[in-house]
Each structure stands twice: as C-alpha cells, then as structure tokens.
LUMVEXBA-554164 format. One record per residue: residue in one letter; x negated, y negated, z of N, C-alpha, C in turn. Coordinates in pm, whole numbers, plus 32768, in hexadecimal, padded with zeros to 4 digits. Example, Ala and Ser with C-alpha at 12.3 -4.5 7.8 and 13.67 -1.06 7.14 Angstrom:
BEGIN
a7AD98239830C7B3281C2830C7AD8814A830C;s7AFB80E182C47AA9806A82CA7AF67FFD8313;
***
This chain:
BEGIN
m7FAB807580008000800080007FA67F848000;r7FC57F267FA67F7D7EA77FA07FE77E397F9D;l7FED7DEA800880557D858015802B7CFF7FDB;a808D7CBB7F9F807B7C337F6D80FA7BE67F8E;f80EA7B667FAB815B7B0F7FCC81627AA17F63;r81DD7A807F3881EE7A167ED5827A79DD7EDE;q828C796A7EA18310792A7E9C836B79757E3B;m83EB797B7E5B844D79B87E03846D79587D91;v848079917D1A84AE79467CA5853079877C75;p858079427C238600797B7BF885F57A087BBC;e85897A247B7785787AA87B39856A7B197B9F;d85577AF77C1D854B7B5B7C8785D37B867CBF;a86407B4B7C9086C37B627CCC86EA7BF67CD2;d86D17C427C6786F47CD17C6886A97D1C7CD5;a86287D057CDE85D57D4C7D4185FD7D267DCF;v86187CA77DE7863F7C7B7E6D86C87CB47E90;a87227CB87E3187A77CF27E49879D7D867E6E;r873D7DCE7E3587287E5B7E5A86FE7E687EED;v86A37E127F1886787E147FA486EF7DF17FFE;e873B7D8C7FD787B07D61802388157DD28032;a88347E187FC488977E847FC888697EF88022;a87E77F0E802987B17F78807E87A97F4F8110;s87C27ECE812D87AA7E9B81B488267E6E81FF;f88907E4881B889037E0A81FB89867E4B81D1;p89E57E5782308A667E93820F8ABB7E3E81B1;v8AA97DBB81B38AF07D6081598A867D0D8110;p8A4E7D4680A489DD7D0380618A087C8D800B;w89AB7C2E7FFF89BC7BC17F9F89AC7BF97F13;s89E47BB47EB289DC7BE17E26895A7BB57DE5;r893C7BF37D7488CB7BCB7D2288D77B387CFB;e89507B0F7CD689697A857CAD894B7A237D1E;s896A7A4B7D99894A79F57E0C88B579DD7E17;f88677A457E0387D67A357E0B87A079E47D96;w87DB79F47D2187B279A27CB087CA790F7CCF;r883E78EF7D08885C78647D2D87FE78327D9B;e87E378877DFD878878607E6986FD783E7E32;a86CC78907DD6864778797D9D864277FB7D48;s86B577CF7D1986BE77587CC486D976D87D12;n86EC76E27D94871376717DE78697762E7E24;e868B75AD7E14861675657E48861175607EE0;h8680757F7F248684757A7FB7867176037FF7;t864C76667FA7863576EB7FDF85A377117FD4;c857C776D802884F477A3802784FF78388044;y84DF78897FE284E0791A7FF3845579507FD8;v842479A3803583A279E2802883B97A778015;l837A7AAF7FAF83817B3F7F9683027B827FC9;v83127BFD7FF7829F7C51801482A57CC37FAF;c82347CD97F6D822C7D3C7F0281C07DA27F24;d81DF7E207F05817A7E8A7F0B81477E987E7C;e80D27E647E63809C7E627DDC807E7EEC7DA3;t80847F547DF6806C7FDB7DC680ED80277DA7;a81617FEA7DC181E2802D7DB0821E80127D26;a826D80717CF782B380607C7783167FEC7C7D;e835B7FDD7CEE83B57F6B7D08836F7F177D72;p83207EB47D4A82C77E727DAA830A7E1F7E17;v83807DE47E0183BF7D907E6983F77DED7ED4;i83BD7DE37F4C83E67E3A7FBB842A7DED802B;g842B7D688022846C7D19808A846E7C878066;y84BB7C3D80B384C57BAE809D84F57B6A811C;a84DA7AEA812685107A95818F85317A10814E;g85A479D9816F85CD795D8131860478FA8194;c85FD787B816E8637781281C28662779C816D;w86BF775281A486E976D2816C86A0766781BD;i867075FF817C8628759581C2866A750F81A3;l869874CD820D86D57448820186B173F7827D;a868B737B82688672731C82D586137353833F;g85AA739A8314854673CB8371856B744A83BB;e85E17483839D860B74FF83DD8618756E8376;a85E875E3839B85F376598345865776B98385;q86B676E883338719774B835D86F877CE8318;i86C97830836486AD78B3832A873178EF82FA;t8733791C827C87AB795B824687A679F2825A;n873B7A31822E872A7AC2823B86967AE48242;v867B7B50828985F67B8E828A86107C228277;a85D17C5F821485EA7CED81F9856C7D3181C4;i85597DAD81F084ED7E0381C2852E7E88819C;l85067EC2812B853B7F45810785277FA98179;p858980008192857F805E820384FD80AE8206;a84CB80DA81948451812B819183D580DF81C0;y83DC805B81C38367800981E883737FCD8274;r83E07FE882B983F47FAE833E83997FF183A5;g837F7FA78411832F7FDD847E82997FDB8465;r826E7F8F840181DF7F8983DF81A37EFD83F4;g81EF7EA3843181BD7E1C844781D17DBE83D1;i82147DEE836982277D9B82F282857D278310;g82ED7D40835F834A7CD5838483047C6683D1;t82A57C89842582597C258470820A7BCC8410;q81CA7C0983AE817E7BBB834B81DB7B6682F4;l824C7B9F82CF82AD7B56827D82E57ADE82C7;m83047AF0834783397A80839682D07A1183A0;a82537A3583B481E879D083B881E179848335;a81F279CD82C581EA798E8241825D792E8229;v82D779528250834978F88239834378808297;i8313789283118302781F836C829B77BF8331;a822A77F3830281C3779E82C681F97754824C;a8244779981F7827C775A818082E076ED81A5;a83317705820B839276A08237834A76268271;k82E2763E82BE829475CE82F58255757B8286;e822275BE821E81E8757681AD824F751C8169;r82CD75408173833974F1813683797492819A;g8339747D820C83657417826983B9744382DE;a83D274C582EC842274F4835D83D374EA83DF;t841474B7844583D974B084CB84277503852F;a8498753B850484EB75928558852B75FA84FD;m854E766C853A858976D984EC85F4771D8541;t8661774384FF86CE7788854486F9780184F4;l8743785B8536877578D384F587E27910854B;e882D796D850F888B79C08559885D7A50854E;v88727A9D85B888497B2985BA88AE7B7A860C;r88C07BF685E289197C50862B88DA7C7486B3;p89277C73871F88F27C9F87A088C17D30879C;s88F97D81874388D37E0E873988527E2286EA;n881B7DBB86AD87A37DC9865A87257DAE86AD;a87017E1186FF868F7E01875A860C7DE38712;p85EC7E2486A0856D7E03865D85697D718630;a85D87D3D85FA85DB7CB285CE85CF7C538645;l86147C7086B0860B7C1B8728857B7C16875A;a85377C87875E84AB7C8A878A84547C36872D;l846B7C4386AB841E7BF4864984337B5F8660;y84AF7B36866E84CC7AA7867E84957A718701;h849F7ABF876C84647A9387EC83CC7A8387DE;h838E7ADE879482FD7AD8877C82D57A52873D;y832C7A1B86E88310799C86A6834D792386ED;g83707933876B839978C187BC842C789B87B3;f847D78ED8774850D78D0876E854D78F087F4;r85AC789B881C85F478AC889A868978A38880;e86D578F088CF876678F088C1879F786888E6;a87FA78378891883777B488A888CF77BB88AB;g89077831889689987840889889C378BB884C;r8A4778C7883D8A80793A87F68AEE790B8798;r8AFD7955872C8B6F794486D38BC479C286E2;k8C3A79B3871C8C937A2587368CC67A5F86B2;g8CBF7AE486A68CF57B2B86338CB97B0285AD;y8C3D7AD885AC8BFC7A9F85368BEF7B0184C2;y8BCE7B7F84DD8BB37BDE84728C347C218443;s8C507C1183C28CD17C3D838B8CDE7CD58383;d8C717D1F83818C7C7DB183728CAE7DF483F1;n8C8C7DBD84668CB77DFE84E28CE17D9D8550;g8CE47D1B85328D0E7CB885958CA97C9C8603;e8C307CCD85F28BC87CB686578BA77C218660;d8B897BF586D98B5D7B6B86EC8AD47B5786AB;a8AAE7ADA869C8A277AB6867189E77A6586E1;i896A7A8486FC891B7A31875688DE79C38701;i88F17946872A88B378D386E6882C78BE872B;m87C278BA86DA873D78A6871186FC782D86CF;w86A777E8871B865E777486E885CC777E8711;n8578774C86B884ED772D86D784DB769B86B3;t84CC7646871584C075B686FE843175858701;k83D275E48703834475C0870C82F37604869E;l831E75F4862382D4763185B4824B75F185A4;
***
C-alpha cells in the first residue's frame, strides 16, 4: 500500500460515491459529489492507495465559510479501516481547511460511532450539544462537536 493525498476534482465523483456507498446507510449521490467538487466553498481531500486498481480509498470533506469549516463526511473503505488512515486523512483535511482560512471546525457524529469519536477527540474536538433524531436511517441523535483552536 502506498498512500497519497490530494484534492477532489469533479471527475472523482464516481470513485468518491463508491466509498460513500460502502460507508453510510443513506449515501450521498454521485451528482452530490460532483457538485461539491465544483463548489468554491468546499474542500475535499482524497486518500488514494496508489497500488490499488481502484485507488480512491477514502475522503474527507468540508464547507468553508467566514472562517469556519463544517465537516460534511469522513469515510474510508471498510477494508482499509483500523490502519491509521483516518487519522492521516483528518490531519490533511484540517490542514487544507486552515490553508483556506478556517480557524474553527465543526461536525456532527453518531454517539454509536466510537472510532470516529476517538478520532475527533484526538484532534481537539469537544462536544457542544446534540441534534435529536438527526440521522434519518434510524433516528439516532448527532453529537455536535467543535474545535475552535485550529
């Protein structure tokens, strides 16, 4: 495995949608990712395994407005999880957001997603509230987290 990180472009929409479908019960569409890659207020970082036939193995994205970055999704293909790739990917998206002027970052996460919670705590995110019944697939709440010291 040889990892590389790069910005998403519209032509990556199919590959990112494959990662999304393998990661979430209610996935975003290919068209959504094409629009995200075309939007000047978004920042998506891909992680690629340059030795794989399908090189895009994960992504992290955020919207950036007025110095704040809102993480939209972070996903790694199931076969690549548990190897520290998410930690590297999160570092890359935080760095990219900072380069674009973000000084704070927020996200929502399922309380049941222990690996994601550990990752976000590692990067200084703290719980700031809850959104009741946020997730449409099962009605699970979302924990709202912020890092105000990027």
